[in-house]
N, C-alpha and C positions, 0 to 999 in steps of 0.2 A: 555396147558390146554384150553386157549382161543380158538384156532383154532379147537381143538376137540369138545368143546361145540357148536361153530358156525356150524361145518359141520354136527354134530349130529341133530341140529334144521333143517338144511336145508333138511337133508334126511327125517325128519319127515313131512316136508312141502309137500314132494313129494308123501307121502303115499296115497295108494288107488286111484290112478288116472286109468281111462280107458287109453289105449295106446295112443289114440289121445289127451287126456287132457294133458298127461305127456309131449308128444312132443310139444304141444301148449305152455305150461308153460316154457319148456326149450328154445324154439325158440323165443317166443314173450314176454317173461316175462319182458324185459327191453326195448323194442322198438316195437311199431306197430301202424298202422293207425286206429285201431279200440279201443273198450273199454278196452282191455287188456293193453293198455299203462298206465293206471291209477292204475293198480293192486299193492297193498301195497307190498313192498319189505320185505320179512321176516327178513332181517338183521336188521330192526329197532328194534327188540326184541333182545337186546344184552345179552351175557352170564350172566352178573351180575343182570339182571333183569327178566331172563326167569323164574326163580323159584319163582315167586311173582304174586300177584293178578294182578298187572299192565301188566306183560308180558302175562298171560293167557288171560286177557281182550283184549289185542291188538290182539291176534291170534283169539279171538272168533269175533272181530269186523270184521277182514278179511274175515272169513268164511261167516258171514251173508252178507257182501258186495258182495261176489261172488253169493250168493244165490239170492240177489235182482236183479243183472244183469241177471242171467239166468231166473227168473221168469217174471220181468218186462221189461227187456231191459233197455236202458239208452239213454241220449242224446249225448254220445260220439260216435266217428267214423263217417266216411263218410256216409251221409244219416241216421245217428243215429243207434242205435242197437236194433233190435227187440228181444223180450223175448218170452217165452212160452206162455204167456196169449194171446197176439197177434195171434201168428202163430196157435196156437190151436183153437183159436176163429175163425179163417178163415176156418180151416178144418171143424168146426162145423157150427153153424148157427148164431154165435153172430156178426160177422163183414162181411162187403163187402169190397173188395179192390178197393180203389180209388186212387191208385199210379200207378207208371210205372215200378217198379222193377220186372222182370220176375220171380225171386225166390219166391217173396210173392204172385204174381198171381199163381204160382203153387200150393201154399197152399190152395188158394181160390178155385181152381178147383179140388184139390186133386190129381192132376197129378204131384207127387213130385219126382224128380230124386235124386239119391243118391249123386250127386255133388252139390246139392242146397247148397248155401253159407250160408243162413240164418238158415238152419236146422243144417248144420255142426257146425256153431258157437254157437247155443243153446246147441247142443250135447257137445261141449268142455266146455261151461261154466257150465253146469250141473255137469260135471265131476270134474271141478275146484272147485265148491261148495262142492262136496263130498270130495275131496281130503283135502281141508282146513279144514272142520269139522273133518275128521278122523285124521289129524295131531294134531288137538287140543286135541282130545281124548288121542292120544298116549303120548302127552307131560304130560297131566294130569295123565295118569297112570304111567308115569316115576316118577313124582315129588309129586304125592298125593294130597289130598284135591279137592277143587272146584267140588263137587259132582253135583251141580246144573247147572254149566256151561258144565260138561260132559254130563249130561241128554240132555240138549239143543242141543249140538252138535250131539249126537247119534240120536236124532229126525231129525235133518237136513239130516244126511245120509239117514235115513229111507225115508223122504219125496223125496229125489232125487230118490231112487229106485221106489217109487209110481210113480212119474212123468214120468220116462221112460217107466214103465209098461202101463200107461194110454194113452200115446201119441205116442211112437214108437213102431215098430214091435218087435217080439221076436228076439233074436239074439244079444242083448246088451252085451258086455264084460266089466268086471270091473277088470282092471289090478292093480297091487300093487308094489310099490317099497319099499322094506323092510327098516325099519328104521336102520337096522344094516349095511347098505350099500351092501347087497348081490345083486344077479342077480334080475332083474325085474321079477316078477311073472305075466306071461301074463294070462289074464282073459279068461276063456272060454264063448262062447255064452250061454246066459241064456234065457230060455222061459219066457213068461209073468208071469206064475204061479210062476216060481222061483223067479222073481223079487219082486212080491207081498210078497212071504213067507220070503225072505231076509229082506224086510222092517219090517215085523212083529217081526223078531228076534232082529232088531235094536230098535224098539219100546219097546220090553220087557225090554231090558237093560235100556232105557231111563226112563221106569216107575220105575224100581227098584233103580235107582240112584237119582230120583227127590225126593224133599221134599214132603211127602204125602199132598194130597189136595191143592197142588200149581198149579200155572198157567203152569208150565213146566210138571207136571204130566198130565194135561188136554191136552196139546199140543200132548204128546205122545199118550194119549188114542184116541184122535180124528184121528191121524194118523194111529194108529192101526186098528181102525174101518174102515178107508177108505181103507186100504189094504185088510181087510176081505170082504168088498163090492166087491172089484175086483175079489176075489176068489169065490164069490157067497155065502159066508157065512153070510147072511143078519141078521138072529136073533143074532148070536155071535157078529156081529158088534153093534147091538143096545145095547146088554148088556155090551159092552165095554164102552160106553159113558153114561151110565146111571148116573154116579157120576158127570158128568161135567155140571156146572152151566150154566144158561141161559146167564148170562153177561160175560162169558169168551170170550176174544178176544186176539189173538197173531197177530201181524203185521209184514209184510215186511216193513221196514222203508225206507223213501227216504228224500232227502234235496236237497237244491239249493247250497250246499257247493262245488260241482264240478259237472261236465257234467256227469260223471260216476254215481253219487248219485241220479241223477234226476229220476222221475217217467216216465219210458219209454213209458207206455201206454198213458199218457197225451202227451208226446212229439210227438209221432207217429200219434196220432189222432188229438188233438186240434192244435198242433203247425204246424205240417207237412201235415196234411190233407190226410193222406195215408190210413186210416182205417175209414170206415163209420158204424154207427150202423145199423144193418141189420133189416129188417121186412118181415117175411114170406119167408126167403131165400130158394130158391129152392123148394117151394111148401111145404115142411115139417118144414121149420123153424118157430120159434115162432115170434109172433108179438111184438117185443121189443120197436118199436116206437108207432104203432097205438093203443096199449093197454093203453097208457099214464099211465103206472104204475110207481109209485115213486121209485121203485127199479132200473129202468133203465131210469134215467133222460137223455134227449137229447135236442138239439136245431136245428133249420133249419134257416141259415142265408142266404138262397138263393144262397149259394156258390157252386162252384164245387169242386171236389177233386184236389189233387195234378196232377192228369192226365188231368185236364181242360175238362173232359168228363163226369165223373160220378157226379150225384148230391150228395152232401156231407151233411150228418147228423152227427152232432158232438155228441159224449157221452159226458155226465156231471157228471159221477160217480166220476171221477178223473178230478178235475178242476183246479189243481195246480200242479206244478213240484215236490212239497214237500208232496203231499198227500201219505199217507200209503196205503197199500193193505192188506186187511184181508187175512190172510193165513190159519188160523184155528180159530173156534169159537163155542160158545154155540149154535148159530143158526144152524150151520153145524151138532152139536150133535143131536139136536131135528130133524133135516131132517133125519138123519140116522134112528132114532127111528120110524119116520113116514113111512120110506120105508119098514121097517120090518113089521109094521102094515099092510101096503098096500099089501105086499106080502101074509100075512096071511088073507086078506080080512077082516080086522077088521075096518069096516067103521067108527065107533064111535070114535076109537082111532085115526085114520088118520084125521078125522074132528076137534077132540079136539086139537091136535098138531098144524095143519095148522091154525086154528081159533085164538089160542093164539099167534102165531107168526105174523099173519096178523094184529091183533089188536095193536101190538107195533108200527105200522106205520099208523094207521088209515084206514086199509082196512077192508071191512065188512066180516062177516062169509059167508061160502057157504055150501049148503047142499049136503052131500056126501052120505046120507043114502041109495039111490037106485041105487049106482054105483056097477057094476062088478068088479072083480079083474083088469082087463085090463083097465077099466075106471079110478079106483083109481090110478093105476101106471102112467097112462097118466097124470091125474090131478097132481100127487105129483111130477113126473119128471118136469112138466111145471113150478110148484111153485119153486122147487129146482133150476131151471134154472134162474129164476128172482132173487132169493135171492142170488146166487153164480155167478151172471152175471159177466164176465170178471175177473175171479180169477183162470183160468186155471183148471176148473172142467168139463166144458160142454162136451169136446171130449171124456173124459173118460167115462162120464155118458151115452153118446149115444152109446159107445161102449158096455158098461154093458148091455143096453137094448137089443143089438143083442146077446152078449155072454151068458148072465145069463137068460134073459126073452124070448129069442127065436124070437125076432123081426127081420125083415129083414133089411139090410142097406138101401134099397130103401124106407123103411117106415119111417125111423128115420133121416137119413142124407139127406141134400139138394140134389135133383136130377133133371134130365131134362136139359133144355137149360141154358147155363150159360150166363149172361147178357152181357158180352163182347164178345161172340161168342164161338162156340163150346158147350161143355156140361160138367156137373159134373161127375167126375169119380167115380167108385165103391169102390176105395181105401179109407181106413179110418185111415191109419197109416203113420207116418213118417219113413223113410228107415234108416237103420244104414249107416251113411256116408262112401264113398268111403275111406276117409282119414283114417278110422279105419283099412284099409287093410295092414297098417303097422304092425298090429298084425298078426303073421302067423296062428292064430286060426280063423281069420276073415272068415266068410261064407257069409256076408250080412244078410239078413233076413232069419231066420229059416222058417218063414211063415208070411204072411201078414194077418192073420185072425183077425177079430175084437177082 
């Protein structure tokens, strides 16, 4: 009986991995030179405590730890571990690369190969986060109870689908190892729209399972609205977050308990000086430094980056290894409502929402009454960029400007000469890593459209 329960639990832990994520877990789950070394062994949840609050809580903590590494990176591994925040910030206009790793320079120029190690590792970590969350849901379904934990984990899965849809090309596969020990179900490549729709389905389940009017319901509603934005259903997204209060915050947590748990953005920027806060990147980038905006604090110590060539400007939004990262919030909910108002050219509503938000940090109101729809959208997306700086939103937002609002890539992404030589590429997505070719359904990118 003991062996049966232990094996059942292990099979559940393997649920819902992309094929590369599954292979990564099987190959590197016990030893590795990177952050995977410190992944919690699922066997610490023993059969006698699995059907308990403590056992479910342990699995929940493991899934949130996987998510934190996928999003923020960590201090673990040779050269530390990059997360999606940094790499997507390089693809967009938030960071300049001041290090020497060629894989990270590829993200800065947007000439990204499908063998890029950092992109491959983020891909695997996102699937690991999804697998851990789905395993938790499966166990809760088996043993009952824990509806709020189930809701939280369903939201985690939904957000992973969103992050793939916003930053990677179409063609991501989501494979599954059945809990009953059957053959691996190999995922078929999904389009960007299919990934956003899958996220919505998970968020619908999360909303149904959450305690009404709770932070977990709000987490799911903000996530569902974010997926609706990706599908171009802007007014529906605004309706979805109407009940989310201004003061709602859900964080990705970090600590100094281990290298794996440290805030990877802080480690890679402040400690290792590999990523410098940008200013007018590629002509189209926002002035994150020269605006002297309190939402993008920074410092200039007269230092060069890790490459000893690039002037280094340190971000101060995260100034400690234990700083949390806001993952979803009431501020984001209000920004979603403001986008719907901007799309409808409701100047007074856009101005009212942004004035209220700006007042919370002492910024003055701005007159938007004479703006056209395009001007309102430009203003809104700039404000959104400052509020959500370095939280893995910007690349998806720029792609949405192209896909939903008809802007050209050259008008919104950095363009022209690259400051270290060469030029910025027209590509705006991460590729499906070549390692996913272990899946016979692998086709690479179905397309590389924004």
